[in-house]
C-alpha positions as CSV (number, residue, x, y, z in Angstrom):
1,M,0.0,0.0,0.0
2,D,2.9,2.4,0.7
3,E,4.2,2.1,-2.8
4,V,0.8,2.7,-4.3
5,M,0.2,5.7,-2.1
6,K,3.6,7.2,-2.9
7,Y,3.1,6.7,-6.6
8,L,-0.3,8.4,-6.6
9,K,1.2,11.3,-4.6
10,D,4.1,11.6,-7.0
11,C,1.6,11.8,-9.9
12,G,0.1,14.9,-8.5
13,T,-2.9,14.6,-10.7
14,F,-4.4,11.2,-11.5
15,Y,-7.6,10.4,-13.3
16,L,-10.6,8.6,-11.8
17,G,-13.1,6.7,-14.0
18,T,-16.7,5.8,-13.2
19,C,-19.6,4.6,-15.3
20,E,-22.9,6.3,-15.7
21,D,-25.6,4.5,-17.7
22,G,-23.0,2.5,-19.7
23,Q,-20.9,5.7,-20.5
24,P,-17.4,6.1,-19.0
25,R,-16.8,9.3,-17.0
26,V,-13.3,10.3,-16.3
27,R,-12.0,13.3,-14.3
28,P,-8.9,14.6,-12.6
29,F,-8.3,14.0,-8.9
30,G,-5.3,14.7,-6.7
31,A,-6.1,13.9,-3.0
32,V,-5.5,10.5,-1.7
33,C,-4.6,9.0,1.7
34,V,-4.3,5.7,3.5
35,Y,-6.4,5.2,6.7
36,E,-6.7,1.9,8.5
37,D,-4.6,0.2,5.7
38,K,-7.2,1.2,3.1
39,L,-6.8,3.6,0.1
40,Y,-9.1,6.6,0.3
41,I,-10.2,9.3,-2.2
42,V,-12.3,12.4,-1.5
43,T,-15.0,14.3,-3.4
44,N,-18.0,16.5,-2.9
45,N,-21.4,15.1,-2.2
46,T,-23.0,17.4,-4.7
47,K,-21.0,16.1,-7.7
48,D,-22.0,13.5,-10.3
49,V,-19.0,11.4,-9.4
50,Y,-20.3,11.0,-5.9
51,R,-23.7,9.7,-7.1
52,Q,-21.9,7.5,-9.7
53,M,-19.8,5.8,-7.1
54,L,-22.8,5.2,-4.8
55,K,-24.7,3.6,-7.7
56,N,-21.8,1.6,-9.2
57,P,-18.8,1.3,-6.8
58,K,-16.5,-0.2,-9.4
59,I,-13.9,2.5,-10.3
60,E,-10.5,2.9,-11.9
61,I,-7.7,5.3,-11.3
62,C,-4.9,6.0,-13.8
63,G,-1.9,8.2,-13.4
64,M,1.6,8.7,-14.8
65,S,4.9,9.7,-13.3
66,K,8.5,9.6,-14.5
67,G,7.8,7.5,-17.6
68,T,5.7,4.9,-15.8
69,W,2.0,4.7,-15.1
70,I,-0.3,3.2,-12.6
71,R,-3.8,1.6,-12.9
72,V,-5.8,1.1,-9.7
73,T,-9.0,-1.0,-10.2
74,G,-11.4,-1.9,-7.5
75,E,-14.6,-1.2,-5.6
76,V,-15.2,1.6,-3.1
77,I,-17.7,2.4,-0.3
78,L,-18.6,5.6,1.3
79,D,-17.0,6.1,4.7
80,E,-19.1,8.5,6.7
81,R,-16.8,8.6,9.8
82,R,-15.4,12.0,10.7
83,E,-12.1,10.4,11.6
84,A,-11.6,9.3,8.0
85,R,-12.3,12.8,6.7
86,V,-9.9,14.3,9.3
87,V,-7.1,12.0,8.1
88,M,-7.8,13.0,4.5
89,M,-7.7,16.6,5.3
90,E,-4.4,16.3,7.3
91,E,-2.8,14.4,4.5
92,N,-3.9,16.9,1.8
93,K,-4.3,20.2,3.6
94,A,-2.8,22.3,0.9
95,S,-5.2,21.2,-1.8
96,L,-8.4,20.5,0.3
97,S,-8.5,23.3,2.9
98,K,-9.4,25.9,0.2
99,R,-12.5,23.9,-0.7
100,Y,-13.6,21.9,2.3
101,T,-13.7,21.7,6.0
102,V,-14.1,18.3,7.8
103,D,-17.6,19.2,9.0
104,D,-19.0,21.2,6.1
105,N,-21.4,18.5,5.0
106,L,-19.9,18.6,1.5
107,M,-16.6,16.7,1.9
108,V,-17.0,12.9,1.6
109,V,-14.5,10.1,1.5
110,F,-14.6,6.7,-0.2
111,C,-12.3,3.8,0.6
112,F,-11.4,0.8,-1.5
113,T,-12.9,-2.4,-0.2
114,K,-10.8,-4.4,-2.6
115,G,-8.5,-3.5,-5.4
116,T,-5.5,-4.1,-7.6
117,A,-2.8,-1.6,-8.4
118,T,-0.4,-2.2,-11.2
119,I,2.6,0.0,-12.1
120,Y,3.6,-0.3,-15.7
121,S,6.8,0.6,-17.6
122,F,7.9,0.4,-21.2
123,T,11.1,-1.3,-20.1
124,D,10.3,-3.3,-16.9
125,Q,7.8,-6.0,-16.0
126,P,4.6,-4.7,-14.3
127,K,4.4,-4.6,-10.5
128,T,1.0,-5.6,-9.1
129,Y,-0.3,-5.0,-5.6
130,T,-3.6,-6.5,-4.3
131,F,-5.4,-4.9,-1.4
């Protein structure tokens, strides 16, 4: 999990894909954290992506850094605990504090319940992590 987290942080921006009525939807994300050994992402509960993940929890993340790329595939669930939002805010204060507060009733976090992350390269064999 540490290598996956570090890689996503190094990307800066990664892309999260969901599905809505059979149509892929992809958008940029940048905040991520690990809490209780699970990978977390954050969004706003007024956005389409929030509703899409509630309806279909299968998502995919893709990002690129230093000539390699990562694909994280899995399923997520909404974690409504304040403690999870606090950790997300602490880990991503610079980017999140301008948009959210932990108790603003907008900021929500999702965690992967299961997933696979693979780091690819043009020259090396892929490295796969299951969580």
